[in-house]
VOFIKE-310541 format. One record per residue (C-alpha): x, y, z; chain; residue in three letters. Coordinates in steps of 0.25 Angstrom, whole numbers, plus 5000, padded with zeros to 4 digits. Layout:
[r [X Y Z] A ALA]
...
This chain:
[r [4996 5024 4892] A UNK]
[r [5008 5020 4900] A UNK]
[r [5020 5027 4905] A UNK]
[r [5030 5016 4902] A UNK]
[r [5038 5014 4890] A UNK]
[r [5049 5006 4885] A UNK]
[r [5054 5012 4872] A UNK]
[r [5061 5004 4861] A UNK]
[r [5075 5008 4865] A UNK]
[r [5081 5003 4852] A UNK]
[r [5078 4989 4848] A UNK]
[r [5080 4984 4862] A UNK]
[r [5069 4987 4872] A UNK]
[r [5073 4987 4886] A UNK]
[r [5067 4974 4892] A UNK]
[r [5057 4974 4903] A UNK]
[r [5052 4960 4908] A UNK]
[r [5037 4958 4911] A UNK]
[r [5039 4959 4926] A UNK]
[r [5045 4973 4925] A UNK]
[r [5036 4978 4914] A UNK]
[r [5023 4975 4923] A UNK]
[r [5029 4983 4935] A UNK]
[r [5037 4995 4928] A UNK]
[r [5028 4996 4916] A UNK]
[r [5039 5002 4908] A UNK]
[r [5035 4996 4895] A UNK]
[r [5023 5000 4887] A UNK]
[r [5016 4988 4879] A UNK]
[r [5007 4992 4867] A UNK]
[r [4998 4984 4857] A UNK]
[r [5000 4987 4843] A UNK]
[r [4998 4980 4829] A UNK]
[r [5010 4972 4825] A UNK]
[r [5011 4978 4811] A UNK]
[r [5024 4972 4805] A UNK]
[r [5029 4972 4791] A UNK]
[r [5031 4958 4785] A UNK]
[r [5046 4961 4785] A UNK]
[r [5046 4964 4800] A UNK]
[r [5039 4951 4803] A UNK]
[r [5049 4942 4796] A UNK]
[r [5062 4938 4804] A UNK]
[r [5073 4948 4801] A UNK]
[r [5085 4942 4808] A UNK]
[r [5096 4950 4803] A UNK]
[r [5099 4965 4803] A UNK]
[r [5101 4964 4788] A UNK]
[r [5087 4960 4787] A UNK]
[r [5081 4970 4797] A UNK]
[r [5088 4982 4793] A UNK]
[r [5082 4983 4779] A UNK]
[r [5068 4981 4785] A UNK]
[r [5071 4992 4795] A UNK]
[r [5075 5001 4783] A UNK]
[r [5062 4998 4776] A UNK]
[r [5054 5001 4789] A UNK]
[r [5061 5015 4790] A UNK]
[r [5058 5018 4776] A UNK]
[r [5043 5017 4779] A UNK]
[r [5045 5028 4789] A UNK]
[r [5043 5043 4787] A UNK]
[r [5043 5055 4796] A UNK]
[r [5039 5070 4796] A UNK]
[r [5039 5081 4806] A UNK]
[r [5028 5091 4807] A UNK]
[r [5031 5106 4808] A UNK]
[r [5028 5106 4823] A UNK]
[r [5039 5096 4825] A UNK]
[r [5031 5083 4827] A UNK]
[r [5038 5071 4821] A UNK]
[r [5030 5060 4813] A UNK]
[r [5036 5046 4809] A UNK]
[r [5027 5038 4800] A UNK]
[r [5029 5023 4796] A UNK]
[r [5021 5017 4785] A UNK]
[r [5017 5002 4788] A UNK]
[r [5006 4998 4780] A UNK]
[r [5005 4983 4785] A UNK]
[r [4992 4986 4792] A UNK]
[r [4982 4998 4793] A UNK]
[r [4986 5003 4807] A UNK]
[r [4995 5014 4812] A UNK]
[r [5003 5015 4825] A UNK]
[r [5005 5029 4830] A UNK]
[r [5014 5035 4841] A UNK]
[r [5017 5049 4846] A UNK]
[r [5030 5049 4853] A UNK]
[r [5032 5061 4863] A UNK]
[r [5047 5063 4866] A UNK]
[r [5044 5065 4880] A UNK]
[r [5045 5056 4893] A UNK]
[r [5048 5056 4907] A UNK]
[r [5062 5060 4904] A UNK]
[r [5057 5074 4900] A UNK]
[r [5050 5076 4914] A UNK]
[r [5055 5084 4925] A UNK]
[r [5057 5081 4940] A UNK]
[r [5044 5084 4947] A UNK]
[r [5035 5082 4935] A UNK]
[r [5038 5067 4932] A UNK]
[r [5027 5058 4925] A UNK]
[r [5022 5069 4916] A UNK]
[r [5025 5063 4903] A UNK]
[r [5018 5050 4907] A UNK]
[r [5006 5058 4913] A UNK]
[r [5005 5066 4899] A UNK]
[r [5005 5053 4892] A UNK]
[r [4993 5048 4900] A UNK]
[r [4985 5061 4898] A UNK]
[r [4988 5061 4883] A UNK]
[r [4977 5051 4881] A UNK]
[r [4966 5060 4888] A UNK]
[r [4962 5067 4875] A UNK]
[r [4961 5081 4870] A UNK]
[r [4951 5093 4871] A UNK]
[r [4943 5085 4861] A UNK]
[r [4945 5070 4865] A UNK]
[r [4942 5065 4878] A UNK]
[r [4932 5076 4883] A UNK]
[r [4918 5079 4883] A UNK]
[r [4919 5094 4886] A UNK]
[r [4933 5099 4886] A UNK]
[r [4930 5113 4890] A UNK]
[r [4924 5108 4903] A UNK]
[r [4935 5098 4905] A UNK]
[r [4945 5108 4904] A UNK]
[r [4939 5116 4915] A UNK]
[r [4938 5103 4924] A UNK]
[r [4953 5100 4921] A UNK]
[r [4957 5115 4925] A UNK]
[r [4949 5113 4938] A UNK]
[r [4956 5100 4941] A UNK]
[r [4970 5106 4938] A UNK]
[r [4967 5118 4947] A UNK]
[r [4963 5109 4959] A UNK]
[r [4975 5099 4957] A UNK]
[r [4984 5111 4958] A UNK]
[r [4977 5115 4971] A UNK]
[r [4978 5101 4976] A UNK]
[r [4993 5101 4973] A UNK]
[r [4995 5114 4981] A UNK]
[r [4987 5108 4993] A UNK]
[r [4995 5095 4993] A UNK]
[r [5008 5103 4993] A UNK]
[r [5003 5112 5004] A UNK]
[r [5000 5099 5012] A UNK]
[r [4985 5103 5013] A UNK]
[r [4979 5089 5012] A UNK]
[r [4965 5094 5015] A UNK]
[r [4965 5103 5003] A UNK]
[r [4972 5093 4995] A UNK]
[r [4961 5083 4998] A UNK]
[r [4950 5092 4994] A UNK]
[r [4957 5096 4981] A UNK]
[r [4959 5081 4978] A UNK]
[r [4944 5079 4979] A UNK]
[r [4941 5091 4970] A UNK]
[r [4951 5085 4960] A UNK]
[r [4943 5072 4960] A UNK]
[r [4930 5079 4957] A UNK]
[r [4936 5088 4946] A UNK]
[r [4942 5075 4940] A UNK]
[r [4928 5070 4939] A UNK]
[r [4923 5083 4933] A UNK]
[r [4934 5083 4922] A UNK]
[r [4931 5068 4919] A UNK]
[r [4917 5071 4916] A UNK]
[r [4922 5078 4903] A UNK]
[r [4931 5067 4898] A UNK]
[r [4929 5057 4887] A UNK]
[r [4937 5045 4893] A UNK]
[r [4947 5039 4884] A UNK]
[r [4942 5046 4871] A UNK]
[r [4955 5047 4865] A UNK]
[r [4958 5032 4866] A UNK]
[r [4944 5028 4862] A UNK]
[r [4945 5036 4849] A UNK]
[r [4958 5028 4846] A UNK]
[r [4952 5015 4849] A UNK]
[r [4939 5017 4841] A UNK]
[r [4948 5021 4829] A UNK]
[r [4955 5007 4830] A UNK]
[r [4967 5012 4838] A UNK]
[r [4975 5003 4847] A UNK]
[r [4987 5004 4857] A UNK]
[r [4984 5018 4862] A UNK]
[r [4994 5021 4872] A UNK]
[r [5006 5029 4876] A UNK]
[r [5019 5028 4884] A UNK]
[r [5028 5037 4892] A UNK]
[r [5042 5034 4895] A UNK]
[r [5054 5041 4900] A UNK]
[r [5057 5046 4885] A UNK]
[r [5044 5047 4878] A UNK]
[r [5029 5047 4877] A UNK]
[r [5022 5039 4866] A UNK]
[r [5008 5039 4862] A UNK]
[r [5003 5028 4852] A UNK]
[r [4992 5019 4846] A UNK]
[r [4988 5013 4833] A UNK]
[r [4977 5015 4824] A UNK]
[r [4971 5010 4810] A UNK]
[r [4978 5017 4799] A UNK]
[r [4966 5024 4795] A UNK]
[r [4966 5032 4808] A UNK]
[r [4978 5040 4806] A UNK]
[r [4971 5053 4806] A UNK]
[r [4964 5049 4819] A UNK]
[r [4978 5047 4826] A UNK]
[r [4983 5061 4820] A UNK]
[r [4971 5068 4826] A UNK]
[r [4971 5061 4840] A UNK]
[r [4985 5062 4842] A UNK]
[r [4987 5076 4837] A UNK]
[r [4976 5080 4846] A UNK]
[r [4981 5072 4858] A UNK]
[r [4994 5080 4858] A UNK]
[r [4989 5093 4853] A UNK]
[r [4977 5094 4863] A UNK]
[r [4979 5085 4875] A UNK]
[r [4970 5086 4887] A UNK]
[r [4976 5081 4899] A UNK]
[r [4963 5076 4905] A UNK]
[r [4961 5067 4917] A UNK]
[r [4974 5072 4922] A UNK]
[r [4972 5068 4937] A UNK]
[r [4966 5055 4933] A UNK]
[r [4978 5052 4925] A UNK]
[r [4987 5057 4936] A UNK]
[r [4980 5046 4945] A UNK]
[r [4983 5035 4934] A UNK]
[r [4997 5039 4933] A UNK]
[r [5000 5039 4948] A UNK]
[r [4993 5026 4949] A UNK]
[r [5002 5021 4938] A UNK]
[r [5014 5026 4945] A UNK]
[r [5010 5019 4958] A UNK]
[r [5008 5006 4951] A UNK]
[r [5020 5006 4943] A UNK]
[r [5030 5012 4952] A UNK]
[r [5026 5015 4966] A UNK]
[r [5019 5002 4968] A UNK]
[r [5028 4994 4959] A UNK]
[r [5042 4990 4965] A UNK]
[r [5049 4988 4952] A UNK]
[r [5042 5002 4947] A UNK]
[r [5048 5008 4959] A UNK]
[r [5061 5001 4957] A UNK]
[r [5062 5006 4942] A UNK]
[r [5059 5021 4947] A UNK]
[r [5070 5020 4957] A UNK]
[r [5080 5014 4948] A UNK]
[r [5079 5026 4938] A UNK]
[r [5080 5036 4949] A UNK]
[r [5093 5029 4954] A UNK]
[r [5099 5026 4940] A UNK]
[r [5097 5041 4936] A UNK]
[r [5101 5053 4944] A UNK]
[r [5095 5065 4936] A UNK]
[r [5091 5059 4923] A UNK]
[r [5076 5061 4920] A UNK]
[r [5075 5046 4917] A UNK]
[r [5075 5044 4932] A UNK]
[r [5061 5049 4933] A UNK]
[r [5049 5039 4931] A UNK]
[r [5041 5040 4919] A UNK]
[r [5028 5039 4927] A UNK]
[r [5033 5050 4936] A UNK]
[r [5034 5052 4951] A UNK]
[r [5021 5051 4959] A UNK]
[r [5023 5065 4965] A UNK]
[r [5025 5071 4951] A UNK]
[r [5013 5064 4946] A UNK]
[r [5004 5068 4957] A UNK]
[r [5007 5083 4955] A UNK]
[r [5007 5083 4940] A UNK]
[r [4997 5093 4934] A UNK]
[r [4991 5095 4921] A UNK]
[r [4999 5107 4918] A UNK]
[r [5012 5098 4920] A UNK]
[r [5007 5088 4909] A UNK]
[r [5003 5100 4900] A UNK]
[r [5017 5106 4902] A UNK]
[r [5024 5093 4899] A UNK]
[r [5015 5091 4887] A UNK]
[r [5018 5105 4881] A UNK]
[r [5033 5103 4883] A UNK]
[r [5034 5089 4877] A UNK]
[r [5023 5086 4868] A UNK]
[r [5026 5096 4857] A UNK]
[r [5026 5091 4842] A UNK]
[r [5041 5091 4841] A UNK]
[r [5042 5081 4853] A UNK]
[r [5032 5071 4847] A UNK]
[r [5034 5060 4837] A UNK]
[r [5023 5053 4830] A UNK]
[r [5025 5040 4823] A UNK]
[r [5015 5033 4814] A UNK]
[r [5017 5019 4809] A UNK]
[r [5008 5011 4801] A UNK]
[r [4998 5011 4789] A UNK]
[r [5000 5026 4786] A UNK]
[r [5003 5036 4774] A UNK]
[r [5015 5045 4780] A UNK]
[r [5010 5056 4771] A UNK]
[r [4996 5055 4777] A UNK]
[r [5002 5055 4791] A UNK]
[r [5010 5067 4789] A UNK]
[r [4998 5075 4783] A UNK]
[r [4990 5071 4795] A UNK]
[r [5001 5074 4805] A UNK]
[r [5002 5088 4799] A UNK]
[r [4987 5090 4801] A UNK]
[r [4986 5085 4815] A UNK]
[r [4999 5086 4822] A UNK]
[r [5003 5098 4814] A UNK]
[r [4994 5106 4824] A UNK]
[r [5004 5105 4835] A UNK]
[r [5012 5117 4838] A UNK]
[r [5027 5116 4839] A UNK]
[r [5033 5116 4853] A UNK]
[r [5047 5118 4858] A UNK]
[r [5056 5106 4859] A UNK]
[r [5054 5101 4874] A UNK]
[r [5066 5101 4883] A UNK]
[r [5075 5088 4884] A UNK]
[r [5076 5082 4898] A UNK]
[r [5089 5086 4906] A UNK]
[r [5098 5073 4906] A UNK]
[r [5109 5075 4916] A UNK]
[r [5111 5062 4922] A UNK]
[r [5125 5060 4927] A UNK]
[r [5133 5047 4924] A UNK]
[r [5131 5037 4934] A UNK]
[r [5144 5035 4941] A UNK]
[r [5141 5024 4951] A UNK]
[r [5132 5012 4952] A UNK]
[r [5118 5014 4959] A UNK]
[r [5110 5004 4966] A UNK]
[r [5097 5004 4974] A UNK]
[r [5087 4994 4981] A UNK]
[r [5072 4995 4983] A UNK]
[r [5065 4986 4992] A UNK]
[r [5050 4984 4987] A UNK]
[r [5040 4973 4987] A UNK]
[r [5045 4967 4974] A UNK]
[r [5053 4956 4967] A UNK]
[r [5068 4959 4967] A UNK]
[r [5073 4966 4955] A UNK]
[r [5086 4971 4950] A UNK]
[r [5088 4983 4941] A UNK]
[r [5101 4988 4935] A UNK]
[r [5103 4999 4926] A UNK]
[r [5114 5006 4918] A UNK]
[r [5114 5020 4911] A UNK]
[r [5114 5019 4896] A UNK]
[r [5113 5030 4885] A UNK]
[r [5101 5034 4877] A UNK]
[r [5094 5028 4864] A UNK]
[r [5103 5037 4856] A UNK]
[r [5116 5032 4860] A UNK]
[r [5124 5025 4850] A UNK]
[r [5125 5012 4858] A UNK]
[r [5110 5012 4861] A UNK]
[r [5108 4999 4853] A UNK]
[r [5119 4992 4861] A UNK]
[r [5112 4995 4874] A UNK]
[r [5100 4988 4868] A UNK]
[r [5108 4976 4864] A UNK]
[r [5114 4975 4878] A UNK]
[r [5100 4975 4883] A UNK]
[r [5095 4964 4874] A UNK]
[r [5108 4956 4877] A UNK]
[r [5105 4956 4892] A UNK]
[r [5090 4955 4893] A UNK]
[r [5085 4952 4880] A UNK]
[r [5077 4940 4882] A UNK]
[r [5080 4926 4889] A UNK]
[r [5093 4925 4881] A UNK]
[r [5098 4938 4886] A UNK]
[r [5110 4938 4896] A UNK]
[r [5104 4943 4908] A UNK]
[r [5091 4934 4907] A UNK]
[r [5100 4921 4905] A UNK]
[r [5109 4924 4916] A UNK]
[r [5099 4930 4927] A UNK]
[r [5086 4923 4924] A UNK]
[r [5090 4910 4917] A UNK]
[r [5103 4906 4923] A UNK]
[r [5105 4913 4937] A UNK]
[r [5090 4914 4939] A UNK]
[r [5092 4926 4948] A UNK]
[r [5082 4934 4940] A UNK]
[r [5068 4931 4936] A UNK]
[r [5069 4941 4924] A UNK]
[r [5078 4952 4919] A UNK]
[r [5076 4964 4910] A UNK]
[r [5081 4977 4905] A UNK]
[r [5077 4991 4901] A UNK]
[r [5087 4997 4891] A UNK]
[r [5085 5012 4891] A UNK]
[r [5078 5014 4904] A UNK]
[r [5069 5022 4906] A UNK]
[r [5071 5029 4893] A UNK]
[r [5082 5030 4882] A UNK]
[r [5081 5044 4877] A UNK]
[r [5092 5047 4886] A UNK]
[r [5103 5039 4894] A UNK]
[r [5095 5029 4902] A UNK]
[r [5097 5015 4909] A UNK]
[r [5099 5001 4905] A UNK]
[r [5092 4993 4915] A UNK]
[r [5092 4978 4918] A UNK]
[r [5084 4971 4929] A UNK]
[r [5081 4958 4935] A UNK]
[r [5070 4952 4943] A UNK]
[r [5076 4944 4954] A UNK]
[r [5073 4929 4955] A UNK]
[r [5068 4923 4968] A UNK]
[r [5080 4920 4977] A UNK]
[r [5089 4930 4970] A UNK]
[r [5093 4944 4972] A UNK]
[r [5094 4957 4963] A UNK]
[r [5109 4957 4966] A UNK]
[r [5110 4943 4959] A UNK]
[r [5104 4950 4947] A UNK]
[r [5113 4961 4948] A UNK]
[r [5125 4952 4949] A UNK]
[r [5121 4944 4936] A UNK]
[r [5118 4957 4929] A UNK]
[r [5132 4962 4932] A UNK]
[r [5138 4949 4927] A UNK]
[r [5130 4949 4914] A UNK]
[r [5134 4964 4911] A UNK]
[r [5149 4961 4914] A UNK]
[r [5148 4950 4904] A UNK]
[r [5142 4959 4893] A UNK]
[r [5153 4969 4896] A UNK]
[r [5164 4959 4895] A UNK]
[r [5161 4947 4886] A UNK]
[r [5159 4949 4871] A UNK]
[r [5145 4948 4866] A UNK]
[r [5143 4936 4857] A UNK]
[r [5139 4937 4842] A UNK]
[r [5127 4928 4845] A UNK]
[r [5122 4937 4856] A UNK]
[r [5124 4949 4848] A UNK]
[r [5116 4944 4837] A UNK]
[r [5105 4940 4846] A UNK]
[r [5104 4954 4851] A UNK]
[r [5104 4960 4837] A UNK]
[r [5093 4950 4833] A UNK]
[r [5085 4955 4845] A UNK]
[r [5086 4969 4841] A UNK]
[r [5081 4966 4827] A UNK]
[r [5069 4958 4832] A UNK]
[r [5066 4969 4842] A UNK]
[r [5067 4980 4831] A UNK]
[r [5058 4972 4822] A UNK]
[r [5048 4969 4833] A UNK]
[r [5046 4984 4836] A UNK]
[r [5045 4989 4822] A UNK]
[r [5035 4978 4818] A UNK]
[r [5023 4986 4824] A UNK]
[r [5018 5000 4820] A UNK]
[r [5019 5004 4835] A UNK]
[r [5033 4998 4837] A UNK]
[r [5038 5006 4825] A UNK]
[r [5031 5019 4830] A UNK]
[r [5037 5017 4843] A UNK]
[r [5051 5016 4838] A UNK]
[r [5050 5027 4828] A UNK]
[r [5045 5037 4838] A UNK]
[r [5056 5033 4848] A UNK]
[r [5068 5034 4839] A UNK]
[r [5063 5047 4833] A UNK]
[r [5061 5053 4847] A UNK]
[r [5074 5047 4854] A UNK]
[r [5084 5047 4843] A UNK]
[r [5079 5058 4834] A UNK]
[r [5076 5049 4822] A UNK]
[r [5067 5037 4820] A UNK]
[r [5077 5031 4810] A UNK]
[r [5086 5027 4821] A UNK]
[r [5077 5016 4824] A UNK]
[r [5081 5009 4811] A UNK]
[r [5096 5011 4813] A UNK]
[r [5097 5004 4827] A UNK]
[r [5097 4991 4820] A UNK]
[r [5110 4994 4813] A UNK]
[r [5116 4999 4826] A UNK]
[r [5112 4986 4833] A UNK]
[r [5118 4978 4822] A UNK]
[r [5131 4985 4823] A UNK]
[r [5133 4982 4838] A UNK]
[r [5144 4972 4842] A UNK]
[r [5146 4964 4854] A UNK]
[r [5158 4974 4858] A UNK]
[r [5148 4985 4857] A UNK]
[r [5139 4978 4867] A UNK]
[r [5150 4976 4877] A UNK]
[r [5155 4990 4875] A UNK]
[r [5141 4996 4879] A UNK]
[r [5139 4986 4890] A UNK]
[r [5152 4990 4896] A UNK]
[r [5148 5004 4896] A UNK]
[r [5134 5002 4901] A UNK]
[r [5135 4992 4912] A UNK]
[r [5144 5000 4921] A UNK]
[r [5142 4999 4936] A UNK]
[r [5143 5014 4938] A UNK]
[r [5131 5015 4928] A UNK]
[r [5122 5005 4935] A UNK]
[r [5110 5007 4944] A UNK]
[r [5105 4995 4951] A UNK]
[r [5091 4993 4958] A UNK]
[r [5086 4982 4966] A UNK]
[r [5072 4979 4970] A UNK]
[r [5071 4970 4982] A UNK]
[r [5058 4964 4988] A UNK]
[r [5053 4971 5001] A UNK]
[r [5053 4961 5013] A UNK]
[r [5039 4954 5015] A UNK]
[r [5031 4960 5026] A UNK]
[r [5025 4951 5037] A UNK]
C-alpha cells in the first residue's frame, strides 16, 4: 500500500524524473498483465485512426447503479481469461480537516487488515483486547497533555503489552494470502489528495471471490493492528518527509503556494496529527466517506456484464445507503503577488516554480496538458533542450501538471536539479526565458503535431491494459461525473490550435500567480 498517487490528469501525466520519484514517492507503480486488443498494438498515427478505435472501446462498456447508490462500470475484454478490479473511493486528503490530517491514508493501510471473519483466530477476544488498547491510549494522551511523563511512560509500556495480547488473536495477512492463493496479482492501494483506490487482478473464474472479499472488506472492516500501523506510517513520514530534503521542500512548497486550500496539507499527514489519531477518528472518517454512493467499482476483462450485475446486487447490495458526504470548503483567495522561499538542507540544489491552474473539469484542461508536454515531454522538449542539453545548468528537469490533485484548482509545477557549478537562480532565469517565448512566439505546426501524437500514444498506452482502463474509467467517472468524458478528450485535443496554447500560456505564467522554492545545500561541517 502506498500513500502516493499520480493520477492520469487527462492524456498528459505530470512528469517526475527518477531522482524525484525516489525521494518524494508521489507516483505509485503497479505490475499488471498487458492485455491489449490487436488494434491497440498496431500503430495508430492519426486522430482519424484512433477515434474509431476509441468509439469501439466505449461500446464495450456498460454501467449500472445499485439501489444503494454504488456505481459499477464494466468493460468486456475477452483477449485473455483475466480481470482487473478497482474500487475507487471519492475521498482523499482534500476531505480531511485541520488537526486530523493523514486519516485517509491511515484508513487505506487499515483496509487490508481483514474483517470479523478474515484475519482473526477469535474475534470476540480480539475485540476485547482492542477495546482495552484504545482505553489505555486515551489515558496515555491525557497524561501526555498534562505533562505527566512518568504516567505516560507506564501507560506506554502497558500499551506494548496489550499490543502483544491483541496480536495473539491475529491471522497475519490472511486477506492477501487468500487473493494470492486464488492467482491474484497486483494487490495494492493508493491514497492521493483527491481519491483512494483499491485494486488487483484475478483469473476470470474468480469473479465471485472478488465480490465476496471486497464487499466484506468495506461492509465489515476491522481496523486491527491500529497502533502497529501508526508506527509504520510515522516511520514512512520520517523517511519521506522529515529526513528527506526534497520531501520537506515539497511540503513547504504547498504550504507557501496555498493560503487556505486543503491541498496545502500533506497526504501522509502531519506528525502531531498522526501521533494522536485514534481508532474512533478512523471509524468516523470511514462512516462519513465510505458509503456506497461515494464508491465506484470498475471491472475490466473477461467477464459477462449481466453476471457482474447479478453478483453485485447479491454482495454489494447488502450495503445500506448513507448520506452524501460533505464537500471540502475551498476558499483559496486569488494569488495577487509572487511568493518565494529558500530552504537550506543537506541536499543537492533544487529549483521549483509553480503556477495556479484550474481543475480537471475546466474547458482548457487539455491545453494545460499540451503545454506540459511541450515544455518537459522528453529530451526533445523545450526546457530539456535549453537547460540540460545547451546551457547545461540543470542535470534534469520535470513537471507536475495538476499538483497535488486536480479535482479542484491546483498547481502547475516545473522544477530542475541544478548542475554542479551552477545555481537555482540560473534555472529560474532560463525557465522565465522559455515561458516568455511560449507566450510570445507562435507555435509551429510541426511542434503542435508532435504534441498531439504524444497524446494519442499516451492514451493508447493507458488503455492497452485492463488495469489502465479501470484506473481511467474510475477517475473520469468520479471527477467529471461521466466516464465517457475520457473518450471525448481526444477530440478536444485535436481541436487545439497554436493560438490556444499561447492564450493559456499567457494566462497561466503570470508572475503574480507564481511561487518559487529554492533548496540550497547546507554548508559542510568540520
